[in-house]
C-alpha positions as CSV (number, residue, x, y, z in Angstrom):
1,M,0.0,0.0,0.0
2,T,1.4,3.4,-0.9
3,Q,0.4,6.8,0.4
4,Q,-0.2,9.6,-2.1
5,N,3.2,11.2,-1.3
6,G,4.9,8.0,-2.4
7,T,5.9,6.5,0.9
8,T,5.0,2.9,1.5
9,W,3.0,1.7,4.5
10,N,4.1,-1.5,6.2
11,Q,1.8,-4.3,5.0
12,K,2.0,-6.1,8.4
13,A,0.3,-4.4,11.3
14,P,2.7,-4.0,14.2
15,N,2.1,-6.1,17.3
16,A,2.3,-3.7,20.2
17,W,2.7,-6.5,22.7
18,S,5.8,-7.9,21.0
19,G,7.4,-4.5,20.7
20,E,7.1,-4.4,16.9
21,A,5.3,-1.0,17.2
22,W,8.7,0.5,18.2
23,G,10.7,-1.3,15.6
24,S,12.0,-3.9,18.1
25,T,11.4,-7.6,18.4
26,Q,11.9,-7.5,22.1
27,P,8.8,-7.8,24.3
28,M,7.5,-4.6,25.8
29,N,8.3,-3.9,29.4
30,D,5.7,-2.9,32.0
31,Q,6.3,0.8,31.5
32,E,5.9,0.6,27.7
33,I,2.7,-1.4,28.2
34,A,1.4,1.1,30.7
35,F,2.0,4.0,28.3
36,D,0.4,2.1,25.5
37,L,-2.7,1.4,27.6
38,L,-2.9,5.0,28.8
39,Y,-2.7,6.2,25.2
40,Q,-5.5,3.7,24.2
41,E,-7.7,4.9,27.1
42,K,-7.3,8.5,26.0
43,S,-8.1,7.6,22.4
44,L,-11.2,5.6,23.5
45,M,-12.4,8.5,25.6
46,A,-12.0,10.9,22.7
47,N,-14.0,8.5,20.4
48,V,-16.8,8.1,23.0
49,T,-17.0,11.9,23.4
50,S,-17.3,12.3,19.7
51,D,-20.1,9.7,19.5
52,F,-21.9,11.2,22.5
53,L,-22.1,14.5,20.7
54,E,-23.8,12.9,17.7
55,V,-26.4,10.7,19.3
56,S,-29.9,11.7,20.2
57,H,-31.4,8.5,21.7
58,P,-31.5,8.9,25.6
59,G,-30.7,5.3,26.2
60,M,-27.6,5.4,23.9
61,R,-26.5,8.7,25.5
62,Q,-26.6,6.9,28.9
63,V,-24.6,4.0,27.6
64,L,-22.0,6.3,26.3
65,T,-22.0,8.3,29.5
66,D,-21.5,5.2,31.5
67,A,-18.7,4.0,29.2
68,Y,-17.0,7.3,29.4
69,N,-17.1,7.4,33.2
70,Q,-15.8,3.9,33.5
71,M,-12.9,4.7,31.1
72,G,-12.1,7.7,33.1
73,Q,-11.9,5.6,36.3
74,D,-9.7,3.1,34.5
75,Q,-7.5,5.8,33.1
76,L,-7.1,7.4,36.5
77,Q,-6.1,4.1,38.1
78,L,-3.5,3.5,35.4
79,F,-2.2,7.1,35.7
80,N,-1.9,6.7,39.5
81,L,0.0,3.4,39.1
82,M,2.3,5.1,36.6
83,Q,3.0,8.0,38.9
84,Q,3.7,5.6,41.8
85,Q,6.2,3.8,39.6
86,G,7.8,7.1,38.7
87,W,6.9,6.6,35.0
88,Y,4.6,9.6,34.6
89,Q,5.5,12.6,36.7
90,T,3.5,15.8,36.7
91,K,3.9,19.0,38.6
92,P,1.3,19.6,41.3
93,A,-1.3,22.1,40.4
94,Q,-1.1,25.4,42.3
95,Q,-4.4,27.0,43.4
96,P,-4.0,30.0,41.0
97,D,-3.4,27.6,38.1
98,V,-6.6,25.7,39.0
99,Q,-8.6,28.9,39.2
100,T,-7.1,30.1,35.8
101,A,-8.1,26.8,34.2
102,K,-11.6,27.0,35.7
103,D,-12.0,30.6,34.5
104,K,-10.8,29.8,31.0
105,Y,-13.2,26.9,30.6
106,Q,-16.1,28.9,32.0
107,Q,-15.3,31.7,29.6
108,M,-15.3,29.3,26.7
109,R,-18.6,27.9,27.8
110,N,-20.1,31.3,28.1
111,T,-19.1,32.2,24.6
112,L,-21.1,29.4,23.1
């Protein structure tokens, strides 16, 4: 398969669990698996959000809401595990930063 710009796609899909996704034949270690799972959770949540915005049936909206909430809980557990292992470090949010973010998103909401 060739892209329009002439570069060729790999015909064989990489197997993330074997490390092929990173060009290696070595098995992924726990940290690599955790980052892969975290990325997948983020991607799933984005897809569910997109679907939610396009569905009108109340029952389906509830299914998507429940799925999103569960994925959020799963993502948080994985994130906490990664932080405990020292694999994903973030700086603590300072109260002024929290207020700035809150104000920013409220302003965005008010402009709609």
